[in-house]
N, C-alpha and C positions, 0 to 999 in steps of 0.2 A: 529462074525455074523454082517452083514451089513444090516441096516434098510433102506429100500427104500420108500420114501414118494410118495404117489399117490395123485395128485391134484383132488379135488372134481370136478365133472362134472358140467358145467353150467346148471342151471335149464332150462327146456324146456317150451316154452310158450304154453298156452292152450287157445282154443277158444270154448266156450260153448254157447248153447241156454239155458236160465234159466227162471224160473217162480218166480215172486215175491211171497214170502210166509212168513208170520210173524213168523211161527214156522219152517222155513226152516233150514237145517243143515249148510248152507254156509253163512259166513259173506261177504258181497260185499260192496265196497266203491263207493259212488256216487261222482260226481264233487262237490268240496267244502269240501270234507272230511266227509260227512255224511255217516253213516253206516246203512245197512239194512240187512235183511235176505232173502235168496233165495234158491230155489231148482234147482240144475243143472240137466238138462234133457238129452241133446244130445251134443256130441262133433262134431264140424264142422271144415273144413279146409278152411282158407281164400284164396280167389283168388288173392288178392293183399293186401299189407300193406304199408301205407305211413305215414310219419310224417309231420305235417304242423304247423310251429310256429305261435302262435296266437297273439303275441305282439312283439314290437320292441326289448324288452329286452331278447327275447327267454326264457322267464320264464314259459310260459304256452303253451301247445301244444294240437293240435287235432291229435289223432291217428285214421286214417280211415282204415277200413278193408272191403274188398269185400267178398260177399257171393255168392255161386253158385245158390241159390234160395232165394226167399223172406222169411222173418222171419214169422212164423205162428202167428196168433193172440194170444195175451196173453203171448208171450215169448219175452225175450230180450237177445241180445248178451252180453256175459260176457267174459272178458279176464282174464286169470290166469297166475301167474308167482311166483314160489317159495312159494306157499301156500297162496298168496294174490290174491284177485279177484276184478276187477273193472267192474262196470256196464256201458253199453253204455248210453250216454246222448241223442243220437238221432239215429234213424234208418230210412231207406227208401229203395227205389229200383225202378226198371223199370217195374215190373210186372213179369219178368222171372228171375231176379237176385236181390240180396239185397246188402245193405251196412250199415255200422254202424260207428258212430263217438264217440270217447272217449275223454273227456277233462282231461288232466293230467298235473302234474307239470313236470319240466324239468328232474329231476332225474328219475321219473317213466317212462317217455317217452324214455329216453336214455336207460334204462334197457330193456324195451320192444323192442326197435329198435334193440339193440344188439342181443336179443334173437331171433327175427324174421329174422335177417341178412339183415336189411335195414338201409340206412343212416339216421342220425338225422339231418334234414335240419335246417339251421339257416338263419335268416334274416340279410341282410347287408344294410347299409343306402343307400337310394336313394333320389334324389331331391335336392342335394346341388346346389345352384345357381338359382333355380326357383324363380320367382317373383310373389308375390300375391298382387293384388290391388283391393280394395273394393270401391264400390259406394253405399253410403247411401244418399238419398235425404235430403236436408236441410229443405225442406218444401213440404208438400203433403196434398191432400184433403182426408178427411175421406171417401169420396164416390168413390175414384179411387184407383186402385192398387198402393201399395207402394213397388216398385221394389227394392230389395237388390241384387246387382250384385257382384260376385267374378270373377275376371279375372286372369287367371294363364298364365304367359308367360315363355317361355323357351329360355333364351339367351345362354344356354350351348351347347356343341357338342354332348350330349347324348340324344337319344330318350327315352321317358318314357311314360307309360300309366297312366292316371288319371281317377279314378273311378267316374262315374256319374250314379245316380239312385240307386235302390235297397233298399231304406228306405222310400218309399212314404207312407204317412199316408193319412187320409181322407182330412186333411186341408192343407197339404204342404209337402215339402221335409224334412224328418227327419234328413238329414245330416246337415242342418242349425239348430243351437242351439242358440236361442236368449235369452237375459235377458233384460227386459225393465223396466224402472222406470219413473214414472210420479208423479209430486208433491212430490218428495222425497220418494215415496213408490213403492214397486214392483208391476208391473202390472200383474194380473192373466193371466197365459198362458194355452193354451189347449195342450193336449198330442198329438203330431203329429208323434212322432217317430214310425216307423213301419219297417217291413221287406217285404213289398209288391212290386211287380213289378220287372221287369228285371233290370239288371245293366250291364254296359260295361266299359271297360278301354279304354277311348278315347286316341288315339295316339297323343302325344305332341312331335312333331319333333323339332329339333334345329331351332330356329327362329320363332316357331309357338306359338299360344296361343289358349285358349278356355275360354268360359264364362259359369257359372252356375248362375241361377237367381231364386229368390223366391219372393212371395208376403208376406210382413210382417204381413198383416192383418190376414192371416190364422192361425197365432200362438197365437192370442190374444183372450181371452174370449170377445165376443161382437164385434170382428173385428177391434179393435182400432178405435172405432167410436167417442170417446170423444175428442173434440178439446183440445189442450194443448201442452205443451213442454215436450218432452220425451228424456231420455238418453238411448242409445242403446249400448249393448255389444253383439257381435255375433261371432260365430265360425262355421267352416265347418269341419265336421268329415270326412275327406277324406282318400284316400289310393292311393299309387303309385305302379306301377307294372313294372317289367322287367323280362319277362319269368316267372319262378316259384317264383321269389323273390318279396315279398310285403313289403311295408313300410307305416305305418300310419302317416298321417299328419293332423294337426288341425290349419290351418291359422285362425287368429282371428283379430277383429278390434273393435273400439268403435266409436260412433258418436252421434250427436244430431239431433232431428227431431221435427219440429213444424207441428202439424196436425191442419188443418183448417176445418171448417164445410162444405165448398164448394170446 
């Protein structure tokens, strides 16, 4: 007698609409590994599935799925594979269609991408050779704007997009992240980081340059109104783009500033 082995079939992915329920029969995993209970209600078919690497190391992914209709109030999309279920971190839509986004580690994203038959995208490095130059005024009046300028120049032969906007808070551009010390102590800062306003990847062609500017006063409690000598450290949380490929960059610098009363 000859025994013939049969390979186990790969598990099929599932897409459900579910309701959060403390006594629900299904364990679901949230981003960050937190577990909760849910009641699965309806299976749905995705209109598209795509993987988006969320960091340069390709360690964390956004898995986006499209839905033929908006998700009803009180329900959340849940993806299942091999007996495990993951809850969407966010959902949205256009009014006639819906979509959902799941934040996953690489191994889970790879397994789901294989199950759905879509590629696992990866980031590749962009921006080698770009030149970042900062301008921090050596002296400024407490009554006037204190302009911090980042100039990005492209001496290479490759065109790349450089993100501008998308993190505007009430007091300034949240892509600029300062640390300020005066008299040897940290200066209290206000929270300006946000996700408001549109953003764009400005084309940075070979030989070209662009500038992004912010007013340092908007980041300081009281507007940096106290005269004195300050040590400044600041970075710009930026991103480069070439088609679907993205690459995070964080150019940074330090400087010193004397603030005068007039």
